[in-house]
All heavy atoms as an XYZ file, in Angstrom:
871
protein
N     -13.407      9.122   -105.525
C     -14.038      7.865   -105.855
C     -15.513      8.126   -106.116
O     -16.158      8.862   -105.385
C     -13.832      6.905   -104.686
C     -14.828      5.801   -104.571
S     -14.583      4.224   -105.398
C     -12.920      3.866   -105.467
N     -16.025      7.495   -107.170
C     -17.436      7.659   -107.516
C     -18.038      6.312   -107.883
O     -17.390      5.475   -108.499
C     -17.597      8.619   -108.680
N     -19.282      6.110   -107.494
C     -20.072      4.964   -107.934
C     -20.761      5.419   -109.211
O     -21.447      6.437   -109.227
C     -21.112      4.567   -106.865
C     -22.044      3.493   -107.389
C     -20.422      4.112   -105.591
N     -20.547      4.686   -110.307
C     -21.138      5.049   -111.593
C     -22.386      4.210   -111.812
O     -22.338      2.984   -111.729
C     -20.129      4.841   -112.746
C     -20.773      5.171   -114.083
C     -18.890      5.697   -112.519
N     -23.501      4.887   -112.077
C     -24.782      4.225   -112.250
C     -25.278      4.477   -113.667
O     -25.580      5.612   -114.022
C     -25.828      4.756   -111.238
C     -25.305      4.611   -109.812
C     -27.153      4.041   -111.399
C     -25.112      5.908   -109.127
N     -25.341      3.431   -114.498
C     -25.865      3.632   -115.850
C     -27.385      3.597   -115.856
O     -28.000      2.785   -115.165
C     -25.283      2.441   -116.630
C     -25.094      1.380   -115.594
C     -24.809      2.084   -114.286
N     -27.987      4.492   -116.604
C     -29.435      4.464   -116.807
C     -29.710      3.622   -118.033
O     -29.267      3.956   -119.125
N     -30.427      2.515   -117.884
C     -30.610      1.561   -118.972
C     -31.828      1.794   -119.835
O     -31.966      1.191   -120.871
C     -30.693      0.135   -118.405
C     -29.404     -0.367   -117.835
C     -29.264     -0.537   -116.478
C     -28.345     -0.664   -118.660
C     -28.087     -1.010   -115.940
C     -27.158     -1.133   -118.148
C     -27.029     -1.304   -116.783
N     -32.747      2.644   -119.426
C     -34.020      2.760   -120.142
C     -33.938      3.799   -121.244
O     -33.825      4.979   -120.987
C     -35.127      3.098   -119.173
C     -35.371      1.953   -118.202
C     -36.567      2.167   -117.364
N     -37.758      2.234   -118.189
C     -38.902      2.711   -117.767
N     -39.009      3.167   -116.542
N     -39.932      2.750   -118.557
N     -34.037      3.350   -122.476
C     -33.986      4.241   -123.626
C     -35.233      5.107   -123.716
O     -35.165      6.277   -124.047
C     -33.827      3.423   -124.912
C     -33.839      4.197   -126.221
C     -32.658      5.154   -126.290
C     -33.802      3.235   -127.392
N     -36.380      4.556   -123.387
C     -37.640      5.264   -123.586
C     -38.083      6.136   -122.432
O     -39.183      6.663   -122.448
N     -37.255      6.283   -121.417
C     -37.652      7.102   -120.267
C     -36.478      7.974   -119.829
O     -35.394      7.479   -119.587
C     -38.078      6.207   -119.103
C     -38.369      6.966   -117.848
N     -39.497      7.748   -117.711
C     -37.678      7.098   -116.695
C     -39.476      8.313   -116.511
N     -38.392      7.937   -115.878
N     -36.696      9.266   -119.769
C     -35.663     10.195   -119.321
C     -35.948     10.537   -117.862
O     -36.927     11.203   -117.553
C     -35.663     11.459   -120.172
C     -34.517     12.380   -119.837
C     -34.276     13.325   -121.001
C     -32.956     14.018   -120.885
N     -31.812     13.137   -121.028
N     -35.099     10.062   -116.936
C     -35.358     10.316   -115.524
C     -35.183     11.790   -115.176
O     -34.394     12.498   -115.798
C     -34.308      9.461   -114.809
C     -33.207      9.330   -115.791
C     -33.858      9.350   -117.152
N     -35.936     12.222   -114.195
C     -35.843     13.609   -113.733
C     -35.822     13.626   -112.211
O     -36.320     12.717   -111.552
C     -37.023     14.479   -114.238
C     -36.988     14.640   -115.744
C     -38.350     13.906   -113.792
N     -35.257     14.663   -111.646
C     -35.310     14.960   -110.226
C     -35.168     13.791   -109.293
O     -34.142     13.121   -109.246
N     -36.229     13.527   -108.539
C     -36.200     12.519   -107.487
C     -35.947     11.128   -108.041
O     -35.401     10.269   -107.346
C     -37.494     12.574   -106.631
C     -37.332     11.788   -105.327
C     -38.688     12.082   -107.429
C     -36.415     12.425   -104.333
N     -36.307     10.850   -109.296
C     -36.026      9.539   -109.896
C     -34.527      9.273   -109.917
O     -34.080      8.163   -109.616
C     -36.590      9.464   -111.316
C     -38.086      9.546   -111.387
C     -38.593      9.709   -112.808
O     -37.905     10.324   -113.643
O     -39.696      9.204   -113.072
N     -33.753     10.278   -110.289
C     -32.294     10.151   -110.311
C     -31.774     10.018   -108.886
O     -30.931      9.160   -108.592
C     -31.651     11.369   -111.006
C     -32.063     11.408   -112.475
C     -30.129     11.345   -110.868
C     -31.757     12.717   -113.161
N     -32.280     10.845   -107.986
C     -31.816     10.834   -106.599
C     -32.061      9.489   -105.931
O     -31.200      8.973   -105.217
C     -32.493     11.951   -105.801
C     -32.162     13.331   -106.335
O     -31.116     13.494   -106.986
O     -32.961     14.259   -106.108
N     -33.236      8.884   -106.159
C     -33.552      7.592   -105.546
C     -32.654      6.501   -106.121
O     -32.053      5.724   -105.373
C     -35.046      7.235   -105.719
C     -35.316      5.787   -105.307
C     -35.914      8.182   -104.905
N     -32.538      6.418   -107.445
C     -31.704      5.383   -108.068
C     -30.252      5.500   -107.612
O     -29.622      4.496   -107.256
C     -31.792      5.492   -109.591
N     -29.727      6.707   -107.613
C     -28.335      6.910   -107.223
C     -28.135      6.652   -105.733
O     -27.126      6.064   -105.326
C     -27.894      8.316   -107.586
N     -29.080      7.052   -104.914
C     -28.973      6.818   -103.473
C     -29.027      5.323   -103.161
O     -28.318      4.845   -102.267
C     -30.081      7.560   -102.729
O     -29.919      8.956   -102.863
N     -29.866      4.567   -103.893
C     -29.902      3.112   -103.725
C     -28.555      2.492   -104.073
O     -28.059      1.612   -103.369
C     -30.994      2.495   -104.595
C     -32.417      2.625   -104.086
C     -33.415      2.249   -105.175
C     -32.628      1.765   -102.863
N     -27.956      2.944   -105.166
C     -26.643      2.425   -105.569
C     -25.585      2.761   -104.521
O     -24.763      1.914   -104.163
C     -26.249      2.982   -106.934
N     -25.606      3.996   -104.026
C     -24.634      4.372   -102.990
C     -24.824      3.528   -101.735
O     -23.851      3.072   -101.132
C     -24.770      5.854   -102.641
C     -24.107      6.838   -103.583
C     -24.388      8.269   -103.121
C     -22.614      6.601   -103.685
N     -26.068      3.320   -101.316
C     -26.338      2.531   -100.119
C     -25.858      1.090   -100.295
O     -25.447      0.447    -99.336
C     -27.831      2.562    -99.797
N     -25.891      0.592   -101.533
C     -25.489     -0.778   -101.814
C     -23.981     -0.923   -101.964
O     -23.377     -1.835   -101.412
C     -26.177     -1.279   -103.102
O     -27.584     -1.148   -102.941
C     -25.823     -2.722   -103.394
N     -23.359     -0.007   -102.713
C     -21.952     -0.175   -103.080
C     -20.973      0.687   -102.287
O     -19.809      0.340   -102.184
C     -21.766      0.110   -104.573
C     -22.546     -0.830   -105.438
C     -23.606     -0.365   -106.202
C     -22.246     -2.178   -105.480
C     -24.336     -1.233   -107.002
C     -22.967     -3.048   -106.268
C     -24.015     -2.575   -107.034
N     -21.409      1.817   -101.767
C     -20.485      2.734   -101.084
C     -20.518      2.482    -99.581
O     -21.147      3.206    -98.828
C     -20.833      4.177   -101.411
N     -19.833      1.446    -99.173
C     -19.809      1.073    -97.757
C     -18.370      1.002    -97.276
O     -17.431      1.014    -98.053
C     -20.456     -0.296    -97.557
C     -21.913     -0.326    -97.912
C     -22.458     -1.701    -97.727
N     -23.881     -1.732    -98.046
C     -24.630     -2.779    -97.857
N     -24.140     -3.867    -97.351
N     -25.910     -2.738    -98.171
N     -18.216      0.879    -95.983
C     -16.917      0.683    -95.349
C     -15.917      1.738    -95.818
O     -16.122      2.916    -95.583
C     -16.401     -0.746    -95.588
C     -17.369     -1.788    -95.035
O     -17.964     -1.520    -93.976
O     -17.534     -2.838    -95.660
N     -14.856      1.328    -96.505
C     -13.817      2.262    -96.940
C     -14.311      3.244    -97.996
O     -13.658      4.244    -98.266
C     -12.608      1.506    -97.508
C     -11.877      0.711    -96.448
O     -12.082      1.004    -95.249
O     -11.124     -0.203    -96.809
N     -15.446      2.951    -98.620
C     -15.969      3.800    -99.690
C     -17.196      4.602    -99.249
O     -17.952      5.084   -100.079
C     -16.319      2.945   -100.912
C     -15.165      2.124   -101.399
C     -15.144      0.757   -101.197
C     -14.081      2.720   -102.021
C     -14.073     -0.009   -101.628
C     -13.006      1.967   -102.459
C     -12.990      0.600   -102.254
N     -17.398      4.744    -97.960
C     -18.593      5.407    -97.434
C     -18.703      6.864    -97.866
O     -19.798      7.418    -97.914
C     -18.622      5.309    -95.912
N     -17.606      7.492    -98.210
C     -17.615      8.901    -98.633
C     -17.677      9.052   -100.150
O     -17.508     10.155   -100.674
C     -16.375      9.620    -98.095
C     -16.308      9.646    -96.575
C     -17.516     10.310    -95.934
O     -17.940     11.377    -96.418
O     -18.048      9.741    -94.951
N     -17.925      7.971   -100.860
C     -17.964      8.020   -102.327
C     -19.111      8.905   -102.814
O     -20.159      9.004   -102.175
C     -18.115      6.611   -102.903
N     -18.885      9.540   -103.947
C     -19.922     10.313   -104.627
C     -20.503      9.397   -105.707
O     -20.105      8.249   -105.852
C     -19.296     11.567   -105.241
C     -20.327     12.614   -105.635
O     -21.530     12.396   -105.394
O     -19.935     13.651   -106.189
N     -21.452      9.896   -106.503
C     -21.955      9.094   -107.609
C     -21.991      9.909   -108.892
O     -22.003     11.136   -108.882
C     -23.338      8.507   -107.317
C     -24.485      9.491   -107.355
C     -25.020      9.931   -108.554
C     -25.056      9.960   -106.184
C     -26.083     10.822   -108.585
C     -26.115     10.836   -106.203
C     -26.625     11.267   -107.401
O     -27.675     12.146   -107.426
N     -21.998      9.171   -110.001
C     -22.277      9.733   -111.324
C     -23.376      8.877   -111.924
O     -23.229      7.667   -112.049
C     -21.040      9.692   -112.221
C     -19.990     10.693   -111.856
C     -18.832     10.700   -112.844
O     -18.763      9.807   -113.723
O     -17.996     11.591   -112.724
N     -24.496      9.510   -112.255
C     -25.600      8.820   -112.904
C     -25.523      9.152   -114.389
O     -25.571     10.328   -114.774
C     -26.938      9.269   -112.313
C     -28.120      8.534   -112.891
C     -28.589      7.377   -112.294
C     -28.760      8.993   -114.035
C     -29.675      6.690   -112.815
C     -29.842      8.313   -114.567
C     -30.293      7.162   -113.954
O     -31.363      6.487   -114.481
N     -25.370      8.135   -115.234
C     -25.245      8.324   -116.676
C     -26.567      7.977   -117.339
O     -27.026      6.840   -117.268
C     -24.139      7.437   -117.245
C     -22.775      7.535   -116.576
C     -21.801      6.562   -117.217
C     -22.250      8.956   -116.632
N     -27.166      8.950   -117.994
C     -28.437      8.744   -118.682
C     -28.206      8.874   -120.178
O     -27.656      9.863   -120.646
C     -29.461      9.786   -118.217
C     -30.719      9.754   -119.048
O     -31.172      8.637   -119.384
O     -31.239     10.826   -119.373
N     -28.606      7.836   -120.922
C     -28.459      7.849   -122.384
C     -29.815      7.690   -123.062
O     -29.947      7.000   -124.062
C     -27.521      6.734   -122.833
S     -25.831      6.982   -122.348
N     -30.827      8.326   -122.514
C     -32.148      8.232   -123.118
C     -32.231      9.169   -124.325
O     -31.261      9.786   -124.724
C     -33.224      8.556   -122.084
O     -32.989      9.835   -121.536
N     -33.419      9.278   -124.886
C     -33.597     10.100   -126.085
C     -33.764     11.570   -125.720
O     -34.427     11.904   -124.748
C     -34.802      9.627   -126.876
C     -34.634      8.202   -127.391
C     -35.591      7.916   -128.520
N     -35.546      6.532   -128.906
C     -34.657      6.012   -129.750
N     -33.737      6.770   -130.273
N     -34.698      4.740   -130.062
N     -33.167     12.415   -126.550
C     -33.309     13.854   -126.388
C     -34.597     14.345   -127.029
O     -35.404     13.552   -127.530
N     -34.806     15.673   -127.077
C     -36.057     16.230   -127.600
C     -36.312     15.904   -129.080
O     -37.459     15.864   -129.508
C     -35.906     17.739   -127.407
C     -34.561     17.976   -126.838
C     -33.901     16.675   -126.573
N     -35.265     15.645   -129.858
C     -35.441     15.325   -131.281
C     -35.419     13.828   -131.548
O     -35.365     13.392   -132.691
C     -34.353     16.023   -132.107
C     -34.335     17.549   -132.003
C     -33.175     18.139   -132.800
C     -35.658     18.133   -132.490
N     -35.438     13.007   -130.485
C     -35.482     11.562   -130.649
C     -34.128     10.887   -130.717
O     -34.050      9.670   -130.759
N     -33.038     11.632   -130.736
C     -31.701     11.048   -130.793
C     -31.218     10.724   -129.383
O     -31.676     11.294   -128.417
C     -30.720     12.014   -131.473
C     -30.253     13.173   -130.609
C     -31.270     14.287   -130.374
O     -32.430     14.188   -130.759
N     -30.840     15.337   -129.720
N     -30.295      9.773   -129.290
C     -29.713      9.467   -127.972
C     -28.940     10.680   -127.487
O     -28.299     11.368   -128.257
C     -28.778      8.272   -128.061
C     -29.511      6.970   -128.060
C     -28.565      5.866   -127.596
N     -29.239      4.606   -127.590
C     -29.554      3.963   -126.481
N     -29.268      4.472   -125.324
N     -30.152      2.812   -126.538
N     -29.027     10.899   -126.198
C     -28.397     12.078   -125.605
C     -27.784     11.674   -124.268
O     -28.466     11.088   -123.428
C     -29.474     13.137   -125.407
C     -29.011     14.421   -124.821
C     -30.166     15.409   -124.742
O     -30.416     16.099   -125.742
O     -30.819     15.457   -123.681
N     -26.498     11.944   -124.067
C     -25.828     11.598   -122.814
C     -25.959     12.746   -121.827
O     -25.616     13.887   -122.122
C     -24.344     11.303   -123.051
C     -23.505     11.066   -121.785
C     -23.986      9.814   -121.053
C     -22.035     10.969   -122.119
N     -26.467     12.436   -120.643
C     -26.528     13.398   -119.540
C     -25.838     12.760   -118.346
O     -26.066     11.587   -118.043
C     -27.972     13.715   -119.174
O     -28.665     14.269   -120.264
N     -24.985     13.527   -117.673
C     -24.269     13.029   -116.500
C     -24.694     13.865   -115.298
O     -24.628     15.091   -115.333
C     -22.739     13.125   -116.700
C     -22.004     12.637   -115.458
C     -22.306     12.340   -117.934
N     -25.148     13.181   -114.254
C     -25.565     13.848   -113.022
C     -24.620     13.413   -111.910
O     -24.376     12.221   -111.745
C     -27.005     13.465   -112.668
C     -27.988     13.768   -113.762
C     -28.330     12.805   -114.707
C     -28.567     15.021   -113.873
C     -29.230     13.079   -115.725
C     -29.468     15.309   -114.888
C     -29.784     14.333   -115.802
O     -30.674     14.610   -116.808
N     -24.118     14.337   -111.158
C     -23.195     14.034   -110.067
C     -23.866     14.281   -108.725
O     -24.603     15.246   -108.545
C     -21.947     14.883   -110.205
C     -21.133     14.472   -111.423
C     -19.880     15.307   -111.596
N     -19.108     14.812   -112.727
C     -19.346     15.143   -113.985
N     -20.325     15.973   -114.278
N     -18.609     14.643   -114.953
N     -23.572     13.413   -107.764
C     -24.179     13.498   -106.447
C     -23.901     14.814   -105.747
O     -24.763     15.328   -105.035
N     -22.719     15.373   -105.957
C     -22.395     16.632   -105.278
C     -23.334     17.755   -105.696
O     -23.465     18.747   -104.994
C     -20.946     17.028   -105.539
C     -20.658     17.378   -106.974
C     -19.215     17.776   -107.174
C     -19.027     18.137   -108.642
N     -17.750     18.671   -108.940
N     -23.996     17.587   -106.854
C     -24.927     18.601   -107.359
C     -26.382     18.265   -107.052
O     -27.280     19.009   -107.433
C     -24.776     18.737   -108.881
C     -23.363     19.092   -109.300
O     -22.702     19.847   -108.557
O     -22.916     18.599   -110.354
N     -26.622     17.119   -106.383
C     -27.982     16.636   -106.190
C     -28.212     16.219   -104.744
O     -27.302     16.250   -103.927
C     -28.250     15.457   -107.119
C     -27.932     15.780   -108.577
C     -28.564     14.826   -109.513
N     -29.981     14.688   -109.266
C     -30.924     15.490   -109.775
N     -30.582     16.482   -110.536
N     -32.192     15.281   -109.519
N     -29.402     15.755   -104.459
C     -29.753     15.285   -103.124
C     -29.395     13.800   -103.003
O     -29.719     13.003   -103.886
C     -31.257     15.464   -102.894
C     -31.736     14.955   -101.567
S     -33.487     15.284   -101.264
C     -34.274     14.489   -102.643
N     -28.716     13.435   -101.923
C     -28.441     12.037   -101.631
C     -29.307     11.663   -100.430
O     -29.222     12.281    -99.374
C     -26.947     11.791   -101.350
C     -26.126     12.111   -102.610
C     -26.720     10.350   -100.904
C     -24.634     12.006   -102.420
N     -30.165     10.666   -100.630
C     -31.113     10.268    -99.594
C     -30.435      9.446    -98.499
O     -29.517      8.677    -98.767
C     -32.241      9.446   -100.212
C     -33.004     10.115   -101.354
C     -33.969      9.127   -101.984
C     -33.730     11.341   -100.867
N     -30.929      9.587    -97.281
C     -30.446      8.776    -96.173
C     -31.048      7.379    -96.289
O     -32.004      7.153    -97.047
C     -30.850      9.382    -94.822
O     -32.282      9.300    -94.707
C     -30.387     10.831    -94.686
N     -30.522      6.440    -95.504
C     -31.072      5.083    -95.511
C     -32.537      5.070    -95.072
O     -33.343      4.314    -95.612
C     -30.241      4.166    -94.620
C     -28.826      3.855    -95.130
C     -28.085      2.990    -94.123
C     -28.864      3.195    -96.493
N     -32.891      5.917    -94.104
C     -34.293      6.001    -93.678
C     -35.186      6.519    -94.797
O     -36.312      6.037    -94.984
C     -34.439      6.896    -92.445
C     -33.895      6.245    -91.185
O     -33.792      4.990    -91.156
O     -33.579      6.989    -90.242
N     -34.715      7.509    -95.548
C     -35.498      8.035    -96.672
C     -35.647      6.983    -97.770
O     -36.715      6.850    -98.376
C     -34.845      9.308    -97.222
C     -34.939     10.482    -96.275
C     -34.068     11.653    -96.690
O     -32.941     11.454    -97.200
O     -34.530     12.797    -96.485
N     -34.592      6.220    -98.028
C     -34.664      5.147    -99.020
C     -35.692      4.109    -98.581
O     -36.537      3.675    -99.374
C     -33.277      4.491    -99.228
C     -32.327      5.468    -99.927
C     -33.399      3.198   -100.029
C     -30.895      5.013    -99.966
N     -35.640      3.705    -97.298
C     -36.619      2.751    -96.778
C     -38.041      3.275    -96.947
O     -38.962      2.518    -97.283
C     -36.363      2.454    -95.297
C     -35.244      1.459    -95.083
O     -34.830      0.799    -96.054
O     -34.778      1.346    -93.934
N     -38.239      4.560    -96.717
C     -39.563      5.169    -96.863
C     -40.052      5.052    -98.312
O     -41.199      4.637    -98.553
C     -39.512      6.635    -96.423
C     -40.784      7.369    -96.631
N     -41.910      7.146    -95.860
C     -41.128      8.321    -97.543
C     -42.886      7.928    -96.289
N     -42.436      8.647    -97.309
N     -39.196      5.396    -99.291
C     -39.584      5.303   -100.701
C     -39.852      3.850   -101.101
O     -40.805      3.562   -101.827
C     -38.513      5.900   -101.615
C     -38.612      7.377   -101.759
C     -37.696      8.216   -101.139
C     -39.615      7.958   -102.516
C     -37.788      9.587   -101.267
C     -39.719      9.330   -102.650
C     -38.805     10.141   -102.025
N     -39.024      2.914   -100.639
C     -39.235      1.507   -100.971
C     -40.529      0.980   -100.361
O     -41.236      0.181   -100.986
C     -38.041      0.661   -100.514
C     -36.758      0.870   -101.305
C     -35.622      0.055   -100.688
C     -36.944      0.511   -102.771
N     -40.868      1.439    -99.165
C     -42.122      1.038    -98.533
C     -43.319      1.523    -99.353
O     -44.261      0.767    -99.605
C     -42.181      1.590    -97.106
C     -43.432      1.150    -96.383
O     -43.651     -0.079    -96.269
O     -44.200      2.026    -95.939
N     -43.277      2.773    -99.792
C     -44.352      3.321   -100.635
C     -44.458      2.528   -101.937
O     -45.547      2.156   -102.376
C     -44.122      4.812   -100.926
C     -44.291      5.639    -99.645
C     -45.071      5.320   -102.019
C     -43.850      7.086    -99.788
N     -43.309      2.247   -102.556
C     -43.289      1.491   -103.808
C     -43.910      0.107   -103.628
O     -44.754     -0.324   -104.420
C     -41.848      1.374   -104.325
C     -41.721      0.490   -105.529
C     -42.074      0.955   -106.789
C     -41.259     -0.821   -105.420
C     -41.965      0.143   -107.909
C     -41.155     -1.638   -106.521
C     -41.508     -1.152   -107.760
O     -41.407     -1.953   -108.856
N     -43.510     -0.590   -102.557
C     -44.022     -1.944   -102.340
C     -45.517     -1.946   -102.024
O     -46.243     -2.835   -102.463
C     -43.229     -2.645   -101.220
C     -41.785     -2.941   -101.598
S     -41.606     -3.843   -103.159
C     -42.445     -5.358   -102.770
N     -45.979     -0.952   -101.274
C     -47.422     -0.871   -100.998
C     -48.190     -0.603   -102.293
O     -49.247     -1.185   -102.521
C     -47.711      0.200    -99.954
C     -47.391     -0.307    -98.542
C     -47.908      0.620    -97.476
N     -46.890      1.637    -97.231
C     -47.133      2.892    -96.902
N     -48.359      3.324    -96.742
N     -46.156      3.730    -96.698
N     -47.648      0.272   -103.143
C     -48.295      0.540   -104.428
C     -48.295     -0.680   -105.327
O     -49.300     -0.980   -105.992
N     -47.194     -1.404   -105.360
C     -47.109     -2.622   -106.160
C     -48.104     -3.670   -105.654
O     -48.796     -4.314   -106.446
C     -45.680     -3.174   -106.110
C     -45.372     -4.373   -106.979
C     -45.627     -4.063   -108.451
C     -43.935     -4.818   -106.770
N     -48.212     -3.791   -104.354
C     -49.167     -4.737   -103.769
C     -50.608     -4.366   -104.150
O     -51.410     -5.238   -104.515
C     -49.013     -4.759   -102.250
O     -49.935     -5.635   -101.671
N     -50.930     -3.084   -104.098
C     -52.271     -2.637   -104.496
C     -52.536     -2.959   -105.963
O     -53.631     -3.406   -106.331
C     -52.427     -1.134   -104.265
C     -52.571     -0.669   -102.820
C     -52.493      0.857   -102.746
C     -53.874     -1.176   -102.231
N     -51.537     -2.726   -106.816
C     -51.706     -2.988   -108.253
C     -51.896     -4.477   -108.522
O     -52.756     -4.870   -109.325
C     -50.496     -2.452   -109.021
N     -51.118     -5.317   -107.850
C     -51.261     -6.776   -108.031
C     -52.629     -7.236   -107.536
O     -53.312     -8.032   -108.186
C     -50.118     -7.516   -107.315
C     -48.796     -7.266   -108.052
C     -50.408     -9.009   -107.213
C     -47.572     -7.742   -107.307
N     -53.042     -6.718   -106.376
C     -54.366     -7.074   -105.836
C     -55.487     -6.636   -106.769
O     -56.553     -7.253   -106.813
C     -54.574     -6.447   -104.454
C     -53.692     -7.078   -103.385
O     -53.109     -8.161   -103.638
O     -53.563     -6.465   -102.304
N     -55.245     -5.566   -107.552
C     -56.257     -5.077   -108.490
C     -56.217     -5.825   -109.821
O     -56.977     -5.521   -110.730
C     -56.060     -3.577   -108.725
N     -55.289     -6.805   -109.961
C     -55.245     -7.621   -111.173
C     -54.172     -7.262   -112.176
O     -54.160     -7.795   -113.286
N     -53.257     -6.375   -111.834
C     -52.183     -6.007   -112.760
C     -51.287     -7.220   -113.025
O     -51.000     -7.992   -112.121
C     -51.329     -4.888   -112.165
C     -50.191     -4.457   -113.079
S     -49.010     -3.388   -112.236
C     -47.991     -4.614   -111.429
N     -50.893     -7.375   -114.260
C     -49.937     -8.428   -114.619
C     -48.709     -7.767   -115.232
O     -48.784     -6.657   -115.767
C     -50.535     -9.421   -115.623
O     -50.937     -8.714   -116.793
C     -51.737    -10.149   -115.034
N     -47.604     -8.465   -115.185
C     -46.353     -7.933   -115.743
C     -46.232     -8.334   -117.213
O     -46.514     -9.480   -117.578
C     -45.166     -8.465   -114.960
N     -45.841     -7.380   -118.054
C     -45.582     -7.667   -119.461
C     -44.153     -8.161   -119.612
O     -43.283     -7.834   -118.810
C     -45.747     -6.404   -120.308
C     -47.168     -5.897   -120.287
O     -48.108     -6.661   -120.112
N     -47.329     -4.597   -120.440
N     -43.908     -8.943   -120.659
C     -42.548     -9.362   -120.950
C     -41.725     -8.144   -121.349
O     -42.225     -7.261   -122.061
C     -42.517    -10.389   -122.074
C     -43.070    -11.728   -121.638
O     -42.925    -12.098   -120.471
N     -43.699    -12.443   -122.544
N     -40.464     -8.067   -120.905
C     -39.637     -6.918   -121.272
C     -39.332     -6.906   -122.767
O     -39.284     -7.953   -123.417
C     -38.361     -7.110   -120.448
C     -38.326     -8.565   -120.129
C     -39.754     -9.030   -120.073
N     -39.127     -5.712   -123.314
C     -38.766     -5.541   -124.717
C     -37.271     -5.252   -124.782
O     -36.825     -4.165   -124.436
C     -39.569     -4.384   -125.318
C     -39.190     -4.100   -126.750
O     -38.345     -4.770   -127.339
N     -39.801     -3.090   -127.328
N     -36.493     -6.233   -125.211
C     -35.042     -6.066   -125.276
C     -34.563     -5.667   -126.676
O     -33.371     -5.725   -126.960
C     -34.334     -7.354   -124.828
C     -34.535     -7.648   -123.372
C     -35.158     -8.816   -122.973
C     -34.091     -6.763   -122.405
C     -35.342     -9.096   -121.631
C     -34.272     -7.025   -121.060
C     -34.897     -8.199   -120.671
N     -35.476     -5.256   -127.549
C     -35.092     -4.845   -128.894
C     -34.117     -3.667   -128.786
O     -34.347     -2.731   -128.034
C     -36.325     -4.438   -129.692
C     -36.028     -4.156   -131.150
C     -37.260     -3.673   -131.893
N     -37.696     -2.407   -131.327
C     -38.946     -2.142   -130.945
N     -39.879     -3.034   -131.078
N     -39.257     -0.977   -130.435
N     -33.051     -3.713   -129.518
C     -32.073     -2.637   -129.488
C     -30.921     -2.911   -128.542
O     -29.897     -2.245   -128.598
N     -31.065     -3.894   -127.663
C     -29.980     -4.275   -126.765
C     -29.214     -5.424   -127.401
O     -29.793     -6.310   -128.020
C     -30.527     -4.733   -125.408
C     -31.125     -3.618   -124.595
C     -32.477     -3.319   -124.678
C     -30.327     -2.862   -123.745
C     -33.027     -2.294   -123.929
C     -30.870     -1.835   -122.997
C     -32.215     -1.558   -123.094
O     -32.751     -0.548   -122.350
N     -27.924     -5.423   -127.252
C     -27.127     -6.530   -127.749
C     -25.891     -6.702   -126.882
O     -25.467     -5.782   -126.194
C     -26.733     -6.316   -129.219
C     -25.886     -5.097   -129.437
N     -26.420     -3.829   -129.512
C     -24.554     -4.955   -129.563
C     -25.433     -2.952   -129.692
N     -24.300     -3.601   -129.718
N     -25.330     -7.897   -126.938
C     -24.137     -8.207   -126.164
C     -22.926     -7.873   -127.024
O     -22.724     -8.465   -128.083
C     -24.116     -9.693   -125.751
C     -22.833    -10.038   -125.018
C     -25.333    -10.014   -124.914
N     -22.127     -6.900   -126.596
C     -20.957     -6.491   -127.367
C     -19.862     -7.534   -127.242
O     -19.229     -7.913   -128.217
C     -20.471     -5.106   -126.895
C     -21.541     -4.064   -127.223
C     -19.141     -4.749   -127.538
C     -21.274     -2.698   -126.660
N     -19.620     -8.016   -126.031
C     -18.585     -9.003   -125.790
C     -19.198    -10.129   -124.962
O     -19.390     -9.983   -123.755
C     -17.407     -8.378   -125.045
C     -16.296     -9.370   -124.736
O     -16.432    -10.556   -125.112
O     -15.303     -8.963   -124.120
N     -19.492    -11.271   -125.577
C     -20.136    -12.358   -124.827
C     -19.271    -12.924   -123.711
O     -19.763    -13.604   -122.829
C     -20.437    -13.417   -125.901
C     -19.540    -13.089   -127.031
C     -19.252    -11.613   -126.973
N     -17.969    -12.637   -123.715
C     -17.078    -13.110   -122.663
C     -16.995    -12.166   -121.481
O     -16.346    -12.459   -120.477
C     -15.675    -13.349   -123.230
C     -15.692    -14.442   -124.278
O     -16.352    -15.462   -124.123
N     -14.981    -14.213   -125.377
N     -17.637    -10.998   -121.594
C     -17.646    -10.023   -120.504
C     -18.430    -10.604   -119.333
O     -19.510    -11.151   -119.517
C     -18.311     -8.734   -120.996
C     -18.425     -7.654   -119.957
C     -17.096     -6.996   -119.674
O     -16.194     -7.044   -120.485
N     -16.970     -6.410   -118.507
N     -17.893    -10.500   -118.122
C     -18.663    -11.036   -116.975
C     -19.961    -10.274   -116.772
O     -20.053     -9.101   -117.120
C     -17.716    -10.837   -115.787
C     -16.536    -10.103   -116.276
C     -16.624     -9.956   -117.755
N     -20.940    -10.935   -116.200
C     -22.234    -10.310   -115.934
C     -22.088     -9.243   -114.861
O     -21.307     -9.406   -113.928
C     -23.244    -11.349   -115.486
C     -23.602    -12.320   -116.601
C     -24.589    -13.359   -116.104
N     -25.784    -12.770   -115.578
C     -26.896    -12.555   -116.277
N     -26.935    -12.877   -117.541
N     -27.951    -12.006   -115.713
N     -22.848     -8.168   -114.984
C     -22.790     -7.093   -114.009
C     -23.499     -7.505   -112.721
O     -23.073     -7.167   -111.625
C     -23.433     -5.820   -114.565
C     -23.283     -4.638   -113.647
S     -23.780     -3.083   -114.381
C     -25.536     -3.179   -114.236
N     -24.603     -8.201   -112.864
C     -25.377     -8.598   -111.684
C     -25.455    -10.119   -111.638
O     -25.693    -10.770   -112.581
C     -26.791     -7.987   -111.720
C     -26.649     -6.481   -111.691
C     -27.630     -8.485   -110.577
C     -27.960     -5.732   -111.825
């Protein structure tokens, strides 16, 4: 059994700890109870070196899976950094959804 995590960002190719944190968060959220021993597959479809889409698959058995305490530590750092940025006057830009489209409007929402 594997938790499959799609990487949605076309303009950013995740590396190392970025993949480990995202996948560990997904495992902590979805791999509970009977699925506590689940592995993960992180699917990245960002751009390759020549600008074309490139599929990369990362499996948890080949990577580091963070503990709940380690996840809490990273989230604490993230929230403190976000708080500092907001206090310094940072504002959020509207997301750019260009290139995204709904293939099947009857498909249930993921979140």
